[in-house]
C-alpha positions in Angstrom: 0.1 0.0 0.0 2.7 2.5 1.0 4.3 2.1 -2.4 0.9 2.8 -4.3 0.6 6.1 -2.0 4.1 7.3 -2.9 3.3 6.6 -6.5 0.3 8.8 -6.5 2.2 11.7 -5.3 4.8 11.1 -8.0 2.1 10.8 -10.8 -0.2 13.5 -9.1 -3.2 10.9 -9.0 -6.2 10.9 -6.9 -7.2 7.5 -5.4 -10.6 6.1 -4.2 -9.7 4.6 -0.6 -12.0 2.1 1.4 -10.9 3.0 5.0 -11.5 1.3 8.3 -11.7 4.1 11.1 -10.6 3.4 14.5 -14.5 2.8 15.6 -14.8 0.1 13.0 -16.7 2.1 10.4 -15.7 1.7 6.8 -15.7 4.6 4.4 -15.0 5.1 0.9 -13.2 8.4 0.3 -11.5 10.2 -2.5 -8.1 11.4 -1.8 -5.0 13.3 -3.0 -2.1 12.1 -1.0 0.3 14.9 0.2 2.8 13.3 2.5 3.9 9.6 3.2 5.4 8.5 6.5 6.1 5.0 7.9 3.1 4.2 9.5 0.6 7.0 8.5 0.2 9.6 5.5 -1.6 13.0 5.0 -4.0 13.6 2.3 -6.6 15.9 1.1 -10.0 14.2 1.8 -12.7 15.3 -0.6 -15.2 13.6 1.7 -14.6 15.9 4.6 -12.9 18.8 2.4 -9.9 19.1 4.5 -6.4 17.6 5.1 -6.6 14.4 7.1 -4.2 12.0 8.7 -4.7 8.1 7.7 -3.2 5.0 9.2 -1.6 2.9 6.3 -2.5 -0.2 8.2 -6.4 0.7 8.0 -6.5 1.1 4.3 -8.6 -1.9 2.9 -8.2 -0.9 -0.8 -6.7 1.5 -3.0 -8.1 2.4 -6.6 -6.4 5.1 -8.8 -8.7 7.4 -10.5 -8.0 7.2 -14.1 -9.2 10.3 -16.2 -9.1 10.1 -19.9 -8.9 13.3 -22.2 -11.2 13.5 -25.0 -10.5 15.8 -28.1 -12.8 17.3 -30.2 -11.5 18.2 -33.7 
């Protein structure tokens, strides 16, 4: 998971994340990763509209958001 977080910073990708909170709640969030540490990372969370700190071990799934550009000629 950590490698995918670092890669998303390198390529400026947004991610969809399934996350397990401390209280046992599972949430789906769209994030932009800002900083990755050893056990946690900072990201902008579009659900909460703020910067948040997440624990890497609590990530259930990460999926990069792929946007395709379309050209009109």
